GUTOR-972142 format. One line per 4 residues: their letters; for each residue y negated, x, z negated of C-alpha. Coordinates in Angstrom, 3 decimals, padded with zeros to 6 digits. Each point is the difference from the previous one (the first is absolute). Example, Ala and Ser with C-alpha at 12.3 -4.5 7.8 and 13.67 -1.06 7.14 Angstrom:
2
AS> 004.500:012.300:-007.800  -003.440:001.370:000.660
END
This chain:
732
MESE> -011.321:003.758:-015.465  -003.250:-000.190:001.940  -000.599:-001.555:003.373  -000.820:002.460:002.817
GAAV> -002.817:-002.221:001.133  -000.850:-003.016:002.101  000.239:001.985:003.247  003.764:000.468:-000.346
AENT> 000.665:-003.680:-000.549  -002.312:-001.077:002.804  001.378:002.452:002.551  003.709:-000.383:-000.775
RGFN> -000.279:-003.784:000.099  -001.847:000.306:003.282  002.786:002.166:001.436  002.524:-002.465:-001.332
QGRY> -001.665:-003.007:001.599  -000.286:001.953:003.212  003.758:000.585:-000.084  000.673:-003.695:-000.535
DSVA> -002.233:-000.925:002.934  001.309:002.701:002.313  003.724:-000.557:-000.520  -000.469:-003.757:000.316
DLAA> -000.768:000.629:003.692  002.978:002.315:000.465  002.967:-002.120:001.070  002.601:002.736:-000.426
YEEL> -001.275:001.310:-003.365  003.311:-000.170:-001.881  001.919:001.338:002.992  -002.381:002.960:000.263
KSEA> 000.455:000.744:-003.704  003.773:-000.059:000.421  -000.243:002.292:003.022  -002.257:002.432:-001.858
REIK> 002.373:-000.016:-002.967  002.991:000.748:002.237  -001.803:002.926:001.648  -000.893:001.534:-003.370
EDAI> 003.491:-000.550:-001.391  001.487:001.725:003.035  -002.541:002.834:-000.117  000.594:000.798:-003.670
ERLP> 003.760:-000.239:000.475  -000.144:002.505:002.887  -002.858:002.076:-001.375  001.628:003.475:000.095
ELLD> 001.004:-000.571:003.619  -003.474:-001.246:000.924  -001.688:002.956:-001.699  002.077:002.400:002.092
LLEE> -000.869:-001.896:003.174  -003.694:-000.106:-000.883  -000.129:003.740:-000.646  001.631:000.673:003.352
TVEE> -002.373:-002.381:001.801  -003.219:001.334:-001.551  000.973:003.597:000.689  000.758:-000.898:003.626
NGGT> -003.521:-001.436:000.147  -001.391:003.313:-001.233  -000.571:-000.900:-003.632  001.496:001.165:-003.292
VYLA> 001.846:-002.028:-002.643  000.226:001.035:-003.630  002.113:-001.926:-002.502  -001.513:000.580:-003.438
DDAA> 002.113:-000.374:-003.117  -002.903:-001.027:-002.221  -003.776:000.020:-000.344  -000.232:003.712:-000.778
DANR> 002.118:000.881:003.032  -002.072:-002.220:002.295  -003.299:001.399:-001.266  001.205:003.591:000.370
YIRE> 000.832:-000.605:003.674  -003.269:-001.859:000.708  -002.062:002.718:-001.680  001.709:002.639:002.151
VVAE> -000.789:-001.905:003.208  -003.644:-000.482:-001.011  -000.335:003.636:-001.034  001.407:001.203:003.346
KDAE> -002.740:-001.957:001.747  -002.689:001.514:-002.263  -001.076:-003.586:-000.509  -003.115:-000.742:-001.997
RLVK> 000.119:-003.776:000.334  002.869:-002.468:000.245  -000.601:-003.699:000.741  002.481:-002.627:-001.131
SKSM> 000.722:-003.595:000.785  001.307:-002.297:-002.737  003.472:000.939:-001.231  001.753:-001.049:-003.214
TTEE> 002.551:002.769:000.495  -002.695:002.678:-000.103  -001.305:-001.675:-003.169  003.533:000.257:-001.376
IEVN> 000.242:003.761:000.574  -003.682:000.600:-000.946  -000.626:002.079:003.102  -003.788:-000.202:-000.343
EALE> 000.070:001.846:-003.282  002.387:002.632:001.393  -002.221:000.744:002.990  -003.240:-000.091:-001.943
ADGV> 001.456:002.626:-002.334  000.156:002.244:003.091  -003.667:-000.654:000.772  000.636:-002.489:002.813
EVVE> -002.391:-002.933:000.312  002.073:-003.181:000.184  -001.722:-003.135:001.318  001.443:-003.497:-000.180
TDLG> -001.016:-001.881:003.143  001.163:-003.476:-000.991  -003.076:-001.797:-001.351  001.675:-001.181:-003.196
EWVL> 001.629:003.357:-000.678  -003.282:001.790:000.674  -001.816:-002.279:-002.443  002.569:000.918:-002.660
QVAD> -000.202:003.684:000.881  -003.768:-000.145:-000.502  000.515:-001.895:-003.269  002.853:002.319:-001.089
EAPS> 002.355:-002.946:-000.576  003.595:-000.803:000.941  000.960:-002.874:002.347  000.643:-003.355:-001.648
HIVA> 001.783:-001.710:002.890  002.511:001.158:002.605  -001.961:-001.306:003.003  -003.544:-000.414:-001.325
PAIH> -000.448:003.000:-002.311  -003.525:-000.920:-001.141  000.715:-003.692:-000.427  -001.304:000.134:-003.565
KSRA> -003.483:000.981:001.118  -002.622:-002.496:001.085  -002.550:000.597:002.760  -002.723:000.409:-002.628
EIAE> 002.016:002.634:-001.862  000.609:001.970:003.205  -003.687:-000.167:000.891  -000.950:001.301:-003.417
LFNE> 002.526:002.835:000.347  -001.201:001.066:003.464  -003.674:-000.173:-000.944  000.611:002.131:-003.071
VFDP> 002.212:002.632:001.643  -001.593:000.311:003.456  -003.619:-000.971:-000.753  -000.678:-001.440:003.502
DEEL> -003.560:-000.304:001.335  000.255:-003.768:-000.379  002.203:-001.594:-002.596  003.225:-001.488:001.345
ETAE> 000.672:-003.618:-000.885  001.802:-002.146:002.560  003.611:000.391:001.134  -001.257:000.857:003.480
ELTK> -002.242:002.782:-001.342  002.772:001.441:-002.140  002.509:-000.065:002.852  -002.388:001.618:002.497
FARD> -000.883:002.724:-002.503  003.670:000.750:-000.627  000.887:-000.076:003.694  -002.743:002.441:000.969
RLGE> 000.724:002.401:-002.821  003.774:-000.080:000.478  -000.385:000.368:003.758  -001.850:003.277:-000.510
LIEG> 002.627:001.225:-002.461  002.835:-000.838:002.410  -001.735:001.851:002.850  -000.127:003.176:-002.047
ADVG> 003.536:-000.173:-001.380  002.597:002.698:000.606  003.082:-002.036:-000.941  000.740:-003.721:000.026
MTGA> 002.497:-001.681:-002.296  001.450:-003.480:000.229  002.772:-001.943:-001.569  002.324:-002.146:002.082
NFIT> 000.824:-003.667:-000.324  003.133:000.500:002.087  001.627:002.881:001.873  002.498:-000.641:002.781
ADSG> 002.927:002.388:000.133  000.676:-000.464:003.722  -003.404:001.226:001.219  -001.735:001.526:-003.010
TIAL> -002.724:-002.634:000.307  -002.244:-000.558:-003.011  -001.415:-003.479:-000.533  -003.323:-000.121:-001.832
VTSE> -001.263:-003.430:-001.031  -003.639:000.011:-001.122  -003.094:-002.177:-000.180  -002.581:002.669:000.848
GNAR> 001.396:002.255:002.731  -000.511:003.100:-002.139  003.681:000.920:000.050  000.114:000.683:003.725
KSAV> -003.225:002.027:-000.248  001.456:002.090:-002.820  003.143:000.538:002.064  -001.509:000.966:003.360
VPDT> -003.442:001.522:-000.601  001.116:003.181:-001.818  002.447:002.197:001.907  002.509:-000.056:-002.857
HIAV> 001.564:-003.236:-001.210  002.145:-000.197:-003.142  001.774:-003.322:-000.585  001.399:-000.574:-003.478
AGVE> 002.487:-002.792:-000.673  002.901:-000.949:-002.196  003.399:000.202:001.641  000.320:-003.788:-000.318
KVIP> -002.643:-000.454:002.738  002.499:000.956:002.711  001.401:-002.818:002.147  002.376:000.380:002.944
RVED> -001.963:-001.013:003.125  -003.456:-000.718:001.352  001.158:-003.549:000.781  000.632:-000.506:-003.721
LSPF> -003.735:000.115:-000.655  -000.491:-003.507:001.393  000.688:-002.161:-003.113  -001.920:002.373:-002.246
VELI> -003.096:-000.159:002.206  000.142:-003.798:-000.302  000.537:000.033:-003.759  -001.904:002.859:-001.603
GRSG> -003.536:-001.265:000.582  000.856:-003.580:-000.833  001.760:001.037:-003.198  -002.665:002.389:-001.217
TGQD> -003.407:-001.399:000.884  000.738:-003.260:001.779  -000.952:001.328:003.449  002.059:-001.217:002.948
ITSY> 000.048:003.602:001.143  -001.623:003.074:-001.497  -003.118:001.307:001.738  001.495:003.312:001.097
ISLL> 003.653:000.682:000.794  000.416:003.562:001.229  003.281:001.287:001.405  -000.139:003.795:000.173
TPPG> 002.767:002.214:001.323  -001.327:003.379:-001.104  -000.979:002.615:000.914  -000.916:-002.487:002.731
TSPV> -002.064:000.226:003.125  -003.434:-000.449:-001.557  -002.197:003.019:000.711  -001.991:001.534:-002.819
PDFE> -003.625:-001.251:-000.027  -002.761:002.592:000.294  -002.970:-001.447:-001.858  -002.139:003.095:000.525
DGGA> -000.089:-000.417:003.776  -002.128:-003.093:000.529  000.739:000.000:003.719  003.771:000.017:-000.390
ALAG> 001.646:-002.436:-002.362  003.310:001.831:000.168  000.972:003.658:000.032  002.312:001.620:002.473
DHEG> 001.868:-001.023:003.164  002.406:-002.799:-000.932  001.304:-001.276:003.284  003.739:-000.555:-000.008
IGAG> 000.408:000.477:-003.726  003.117:-001.640:-001.442  001.120:-000.464:-003.590  000.419:003.412:-001.535
DNPD> -001.787:001.799:002.861  -003.472:000.156:-001.555  -000.472:003.561:-001.268  -003.076:-000.971:-002.015
REFH> 001.909:-002.393:-002.251  002.193:000.692:-002.995  002.007:-002.656:-001.862  001.901:000.068:-003.296
LVLI> 001.983:-002.913:-001.381  000.589:000.371:-003.732  002.661:-002.395:-001.226  000.207:-000.506:-003.759
DNGR> 003.166:-000.586:-002.003  -001.393:000.121:-003.556  002.775:-002.198:-001.394  000.458:-002.287:002.998
LAMR> 003.412:001.259:001.062  001.250:-000.560:-003.543  -001.503:-003.520:000.096  001.942:-000.582:003.196
QDED> 003.215:000.480:-001.999  -001.168:-002.357:-002.764  001.147:-003.532:000.856  -002.739:-001.612:-002.096
LKET> -002.949:002.229:000.952  000.968:000.468:003.655  -001.888:-003.127:001.080  -003.237:001.705:-001.007
LYCI> 000.408:002.222:003.070  -000.303:-003.061:002.250  -003.627:-000.364:-001.140  -002.584:000.241:002.798
RCSA> -002.948:000.379:-002.424  -001.701:-003.269:000.980  -001.118:-000.978:-003.550  001.090:-003.648:000.330
CSNS> 001.744:000.286:-003.371  -003.260:001.079:-001.642  -002.104:-002.663:001.670  002.390:-002.792:-000.989
CGNF> 000.285:001.096:-003.649  -002.106:-001.889:-002.533  000.005:002.926:-002.426  -001.054:002.486:002.681
QSVG> -002.832:-002.314:001.011  -001.355:000.325:-003.539  000.598:003.636:-000.938  000.250:001.858:003.335
GHVF> 001.989:003.065:000.904  -001.446:002.432:-002.534  001.797:-002.026:-002.682  002.838:-001.500:002.031
GGET> 001.169:003.283:001.470  001.266:003.504:-000.634  -000.914:003.484:001.181  -000.412:-001.159:003.620
YSGG> 001.314:-003.453:000.780  -001.173:-003.370:-001.271  001.142:-003.616:-000.125  003.490:-001.424:-000.266
IATG> 001.695:002.530:002.296  -001.557:002.869:-001.961  002.747:-000.205:-002.626  002.625:001.011:002.546
WEAG> -002.144:002.780:001.480  -001.098:001.472:-003.321  003.479:-000.234:-001.571  001.524:001.792:002.985
IEGL> -002.742:002.602:000.495  -001.492:000.619:-003.430  002.655:-001.393:-002.363  000.520:-002.857:-002.443
DVAS> -002.662:001.233:-002.416  -002.744:-000.608:002.555  001.476:-003.320:001.144  000.252:-001.206:-003.597
EFND> -003.790:000.178:-000.410  -000.583:-003.056:002.210  003.439:-001.511:000.667  -000.517:-002.928:-002.384
LCTS> -002.927:-001.223:002.106  002.573:-001.291:002.467  001.014:-003.338:-001.513  002.625:-000.777:002.675
CSRC> -002.022:-003.053:000.990  001.402:000.753:003.493  -003.181:-000.859:001.907  000.273:003.331:001.822
VNAC> 003.495:-000.706:001.329  -001.002:-002.256:002.891  -003.117:002.082:000.641  001.936:003.211:000.677
PVKI> 000.400:000.491:003.775  003.320:001.816:-000.442  001.421:-002.353:-002.646  000.195:002.526:-002.834
DIPW> 001.127:-001.559:-003.272  -002.835:001.588:-001.951  000.610:-001.918:-003.263  003.579:001.274:-000.075
INTV> -001.141:003.604:000.414  -002.394:-000.497:-002.912  002.776:-001.576:-002.085  002.403:002.856:000.715
VRDR> -002.602:002.582:-000.977  -000.754:-001.976:-003.180  003.700:000.017:-000.812  000.154:003.772:000.478
INRQ> -003.058:000.469:-002.198  001.693:-002.098:-002.693  003.127:002.105:000.204  -001.678:003.388:-000.164
ADSN> -001.364:-000.743:-003.492  001.583:002.174:-002.670  001.757:-001.804:-002.818  002.545:000.591:-002.709
ADWL> 000.045:-003.666:-000.928  002.268:-001.461:002.681  002.627:-000.877:-002.587  -002.557:-001.921:-002.074
VEGL> -001.577:-001.839:002.932  003.387:-001.064:001.336  000.623:-001.872:-003.219  -003.343:-001.797:-000.024
VPDE> -000.753:-001.093:003.572  002.243:-001.583:002.649  -001.135:002.158:002.925  001.527:002.835:001.983
EPGG> -002.893:002.438:-000.378  -000.359:003.407:-001.709  -001.261:000.264:-003.553  -003.201:001.883:000.851
MDVQ> -001.410:-002.740:002.182  -003.558:-001.193:-000.628  000.040:-002.622:-002.772  -002.412:-002.304:001.838
KRLF> 002.205:-000.078:003.090  003.031:-000.590:-002.187  -001.682:-003.002:-001.645  -000.948:-001.679:003.277
GNFE> 003.248:000.990:001.687  002.003:-001.769:-002.725  -002.160:-003.111:000.059  003.068:-002.208:000.472
TFAG> 001.160:000.951:-003.499  -003.405:-000.634:-001.571  -000.403:-003.297:001.856  003.376:-001.158:-001.265
LGSA> -000.959:000.846:-003.573  -003.448:-001.534:000.404  001.460:-003.236:001.270  002.693:-000.172:-002.686
LAPV> -002.574:000.541:-002.757  -002.800:-002.156:001.447  -002.478:-001.176:-001.169  000.067:002.601:-002.796
SNWL> 000.234:002.840:002.528  -003.143:-001.209:001.795  -001.901:-000.229:-003.297  001.082:003.486:-001.073
ADLS> -000.799:001.560:003.375  -003.493:-001.458:-000.053  -000.982:001.397:-003.385  -002.773:002.574:000.211
VSRR> 002.103:002.559:-001.846  002.863:-000.564:002.440  -002.310:000.438:002.978  -001.370:003.258:-001.437
VMER> 003.530:001.330:-000.532  001.091:-001.008:003.500  -003.073:001.651:001.496  000.418:003.213:-001.994
VFGV> 003.772:000.386:000.365  000.770:-001.658:003.345  -003.383:-000.005:001.743  -000.124:-003.813:000.326
DRRR> -003.696:-000.795:000.286  -001.191:-002.362:-002.717  -002.500:-001.615:002.395  002.800:-001.453:002.095
ELPT> 001.394:-003.334:-001.159  003.746:000.247:-000.578  002.507:-002.453:001.526  001.126:-002.919:-002.134
FQRM> 003.737:-000.345:-000.477  001.694:-003.414:-000.049  002.776:-000.776:-002.461  001.570:-002.464:002.439
TLKK> 000.934:002.072:003.037  000.353:-001.548:003.435  003.736:000.659:-000.065  000.459:-001.727:-003.380
WYDD> -002.254:-002.918:001.020  002.041:-000.622:003.135  003.336:000.354:-001.759  -001.119:-002.612:-002.539
RGPK> -001.473:-002.279:002.670  002.567:000.298:002.734  -000.385:-000.880:003.703  -001.754:-003.245:000.968
VSAP> 001.136:-000.470:003.619  002.728:-002.628:000.407  000.808:000.625:003.664  -001.157:003.532:000.813
RTQV> -000.577:001.068:003.597  000.571:003.642:-000.944  000.512:002.298:-002.955  -002.369:002.900:-000.632
VLYP> -000.262:002.793:-002.538  -003.373:000.283:-001.699  -000.241:003.620:-001.110  -001.306:000.119:-003.610
DLYT> -002.288:002.992:000.307  -001.059:001.666:-003.238  -003.542:-001.392:000.036  000.891:-003.573:000.914
NTMQ> 002.918:-000.102:-002.398  -001.792:001.283:-003.115  -003.730:-000.507:000.595  -001.084:-002.199:002.892
VERG> 002.656:-002.625:-000.598  -002.146:-002.848:001.329  -000.014:001.416:003.502  003.805:000.174:-000.184
KAAV> 000.186:-003.640:-001.034  -002.334:-000.898:002.854  002.248:001.832:002.465  003.025:-001.954:-001.285
RALE> -001.829:-003.327:000.405  -001.190:000.857:003.502  003.449:001.124:001.167  001.644:-003.074:-001.484
ALGA> -002.574:-002.310:001.593  001.092:001.374:003.379  003.653:-000.653:-000.745  001.181:003.392:-001.222
EVVI> 002.217:000.395:-003.044  -001.167:003.038:-001.942  002.201:002.622:-001.628  -001.620:002.494:-002.388
PDVR> 002.387:002.905:-000.644  000.067:002.309:-002.984  -001.107:003.273:001.619  -002.244:002.835:-001.065
STGR> -003.343:001.090:001.442  -000.163:001.565:003.461  -001.027:003.429:-001.310  -003.574:-000.202:001.287
APLS> -001.344:001.136:-003.387  002.055:003.210:-000.291  -000.457:000.774:003.688  -003.781:-000.154:-000.394
QGMI> 000.259:002.722:-002.653  002.181:002.239:002.168  003.172:-000.900:-001.903  002.236:-000.155:003.066
ATAR> 003.373:000.270:-001.776  -000.911:-002.892:-002.286  -001.301:-002.068:002.918  003.248:000.646:001.892
EHAE> 002.005:-001.212:-002.993  -002.087:-003.204:-000.024  000.517:-000.469:003.744  003.766:000.382:-000.293
DVYS> 000.122:-002.499:-002.865  -002.190:-002.515:001.836  002.122:000.206:003.134  003.170:-000.447:-002.029
GLAL> -001.504:-003.061:-001.649  -001.093:-001.545:003.298  002.994:000.954:002.167  002.102:-003.013:-000.981
HLDA> -002.865:-002.298:000.988  -000.366:001.794:003.327  003.750:-000.475:000.442  -000.612:-003.726:-000.433
DRDV> -002.695:000.063:002.726  -002.828:-000.690:-002.441  -003.421:001.278:000.915  -001.985:001.920:-002.617
VVIE> -003.514:-001.293:-000.656  -002.469:002.343:-001.714  -003.302:-000.920:-001.657  -001.339:003.486:-000.834
PSDL> -000.979:001.783:003.264  000.440:003.507:-001.410  003.632:-000.865:-000.754  000.570:-001.499:003.441
AMFK> -001.389:003.253:001.406  002.654:001.848:-002.016  002.696:-002.080:001.717  -001.631:000.438:003.419
SEYG> -001.026:003.643:-000.221  000.679:002.269:-002.972  003.608:-001.124:-000.457  000.634:001.732:003.319
KLLP> -000.378:003.256:-001.946  001.912:-001.174:-003.079  003.053:-001.874:001.333  002.697:000.620:002.614
EQSF> -001.277:-001.125:003.394  002.336:-002.984:000.320  -000.945:-001.340:-003.441  -003.698:000.478:000.728
RRLS> 000.198:-001.758:003.365  001.914:-002.904:-001.438  -002.455:-000.627:-002.822  -003.076:000.697:002.112
ENSY> 000.965:-002.370:002.790  000.701:-002.865:-002.398  -003.057:000.280:-002.272  -003.146:-002.085:000.436
DVME> -003.471:-000.395:-001.413  -000.199:-003.318:-001.849  -002.827:-001.378:002.152  001.769:001.160:003.155
YLLE> 003.138:-001.825:-001.081  -001.836:-003.199:-000.901  -001.633:-000.006:003.421  003.381:000.492:001.646
LASE> 001.654:-002.802:-001.991  -002.877:-002.359:000.767  000.285:000.760:003.717  003.718:-000.812:000.264
DGGP> 001.076:-003.169:001.772  001.227:-002.770:-002.263  -001.837:001.273:-003.058  -002.553:-001.794:-002.138
GLEV> -002.903:001.848:001.615  -003.177:001.466:-001.411  -001.138:-003.265:-001.564  002.194:000.642:-003.055
LRSP> -002.176:003.023:-000.838  -003.494:-000.221:-001.437  -002.902:-000.423:002.385  -003.611:000.354:-001.131
ADDR> -001.216:-002.940:-002.079  -003.631:000.343:001.058  -002.402:002.233:001.887  -000.488:002.247:-003.007
SREV> 003.721:000.730:-000.480  000.405:000.426:003.753  -002.013:003.226:000.008  002.071:003.055:-000.913
AYHP> -000.796:003.715:-000.304  003.274:001.874:000.397  000.802:003.605:-000.896  003.398:001.237:001.223
NCQQ> 001.939:002.740:-001.747  -000.036:003.462:001.629  003.756:000.201:000.579  -000.031:-003.572:001.264
RTIR> -002.456:001.029:002.719  002.057:003.064:000.880  003.229:-001.963:000.513  -002.060:-002.608:001.874
KAEF> 000.716:-002.967:-002.232  -003.548:-000.943:-001.007  -000.494:-002.025:003.177  002.654:-002.486:-001.143
TVAL> -002.050:-000.909:-003.058  -003.062:-000.571:002.164  002.027:-001.999:002.529  001.546:-002.294:-002.636
LEEL> -003.306:-000.592:-001.756  -001.706:-000.832:003.292  002.853:-002.293:001.058  -000.555:-001.920:-003.223
GYDV> -003.703:-000.353:000.753  -001.526:002.814:-002.043  -002.945:001.977:001.348  000.904:003.641:-000.675
VTSD> -002.216:003.080:-000.140  002.095:003.161:-000.342  -001.292:003.209:-001.586  -000.140:003.011:002.293
VECC> 000.049:002.762:-002.632  002.741:002.606:000.178  000.888:-000.299:-003.682  -001.283:-001.829:-003.075
GMAG> 000.252:003.249:-001.988  002.508:-001.114:-002.646  003.152:001.371:001.644  002.471:-000.816:-002.763
SFGY> -000.186:002.399:-002.915  -002.825:002.008:001.615  -002.720:-002.348:-001.231  001.298:000.147:-003.575
KTEY> -000.232:003.796:-000.271  -002.984:001.372:-001.891  -000.685:002.778:002.502  -000.090:-002.468:002.920
YELS> -001.408:-003.197:-001.498  -003.553:000.581:001.248  001.214:001.005:003.454  002.133:-003.132:000.086
MDVG> -003.031:-002.148:-000.794  -002.150:001.891:002.508  002.531:-000.730:002.767  000.035:-003.625:-001.116
ETLK> -003.765:-000.378:000.410  000.382:-000.611:003.736  002.344:-002.907:-000.631  -002.316:-001.332:-002.688
DQFT> -002.927:000.109:002.437  001.980:-001.936:002.589  001.108:-002.715:-002.411  -003.420:-000.439:-001.611
AADT> -001.893:-000.222:003.289  -001.839:-003.198:000.845  002.773:-001.357:002.248  002.879:000.740:-002.392
RRRT> -001.257:-000.203:-003.577  000.911:-003.685:-000.397  003.410:000.269:001.650  003.292:-000.204:-001.885
VVDS> 001.322:003.567:-000.354  003.602:000.467:001.077  002.116:003.127:-000.362  003.581:000.981:000.690
GTSC> 000.807:002.985:-002.231  -000.022:000.753:-003.719  -002.241:003.065:000.248  -002.518:-001.837:002.160
HKQL> 000.023:-002.896:-002.460  -000.841:002.297:-002.928  -002.775:001.719:001.942  -001.515:-003.281:001.137
ESLL> -000.020:-001.117:-003.636  -002.057:003.090:-000.821  -002.332:-000.261:002.988  -000.798:-003.704:000.155
PRES> -001.203:-002.602:-002.487  002.277:-002.664:001.521  003.769:-000.375:-000.127  002.364:001.217:002.698
RHAV> 003.297:-001.698:000.826  003.080:001.007:001.958  000.174:-001.727:003.373  003.268:-001.757:-000.860
EVVA> -001.694:-001.644:-002.992  -002.598:-001.452:002.365  002.539:-001.653:002.334  002.799:-000.970:-002.413
PDPQ> 000.339:-003.660:-000.998  -000.999:-000.922:-003.535  002.775:000.006:-002.630  001.846:-003.304:-000.274
END
């Protein structure tokens, strides 16, 4: 899988940093997101009612509304309107919905010249390429590449080189094309049902020119763009620019209530900028103007009835999910996307509009790292949508072997499921066997013949070092050892996650020592894995079975008022987030509210009055050990637990530098898969660069998650340790 190019990474990371900076200055950021979410929820819930109101409103204004069933229906209507005007040229502003229905091709087949007036879209039209980003369609092209394209196609008197020269050339040429256009076409970021107002949010001002210069304006939008009132635009205006490009507010926000009062420009009469007598004109009273609003269903109304895909319709097309995605930063939208849409949210759009076959082509590029969750301005659970679609893809596979599979694997999935996904989804079983048979299992797995077989049959890349299983599990070690606190201040449950229990046992032992040093008696229950592994493969039924078993195993401890302490952040995220989809609400709330990150809990215990204090934990022994380079796990950042690790380390006297990458690239099983190994390493290069820079290369590397630990092992020549191993007292 090849990288799209350096321009994608540079630009998306720039947008991302801009978002961080912009929202940091917005005091009511989370409140605005909640408000925007509520408006979209209400709008989609009342959509049929709002569509009726909008049609009535637009027609009262003097316009026409057409609700198109699908792309063919929409294009038929648009072609008829353009033909009635005897139009030779139509100018368009940027619109993903018109990309979806391929209106350009339909009109060009009728001999109509279609001109994209957005700079990025025009560049791609000249290059005969598709957009690679929802907001910045030509994000994959550098300035030098655009200059080369323009010089070759247009052969200007003087070669174009600088951004200023390219922009001026495009502006002048597009200005002339807009002046001579017969019809203008726009999309719509939002449409208000109460007034028929169209909100256009752009960076170049071309949308309003395309709408008002020609005497005929066609607006094309999906039905999900309708919101109840003009007043409802407020949170979206605050959020859309910040979320997409990091701007506090987008350069141009146009509110048009067509046909509108704008007179039609007369460019042929140099002495009169405008044609006709327009005094006293009100909305709908301008005889020179014609307006058509084409609303597209194309699968959206069916998505509205789908409880798992419905959230896709809340999307405001800001691209924050793309910008915040490590994989997208490497491969861009031509790889991480379908027929029209790209990035994390594209799975929902393409599954609902085009079907599962299209969504399946890129769905696995979403690793459920969850970095997009907090970035989304309407709080869409994008990883869950991707997981649901993955589950449906798994279940549409034909198979006559269900009876055989049921006897061989302990999951709840159909027999025709992809064998690679089945392997990783049942990792709990393989880890149990690997631990029981260690060290022989580790020796066998590392044989070259074994690696070739695993690569050929299961797609496990032989270049990736496999985990090492421990014969003595954390659970067995603790049962043999027993508690060491004579007068405990509290009793806590240390959840024996799959990785800590069977592989990274030392970090589990460190957690026990640290908890005991702060006066907590530890209980390690006999419970199964959270279900993170099957969930990552789209095996929702199996993950739900895990969740139910885990809750049953922990319920008696919750009954006894014991808090649950978790070492592996991806498992804590299951308790805090995904279990909301897998368990009854009361069970989810109970477990979620009583589960803690291990470093968070240590900090809390150390802060309590009457306790032994931080001095029982390990402080840096010298200046060298004081300096730490810390990489938090993706899910840990999303559930906002990474700051506790930094806080505890700093309280103990460590000097901490924290990585600012979105993802290390490993993402659980993703980095083991042959088809994604190189992409995984490419994503990891940014983290490698940060931790080998002059100010970090001598620092102790600290991690918090299993996947990150494995990736850091591959990226760096020095060892990485879990944060709890750094602060835990030495064994007695």
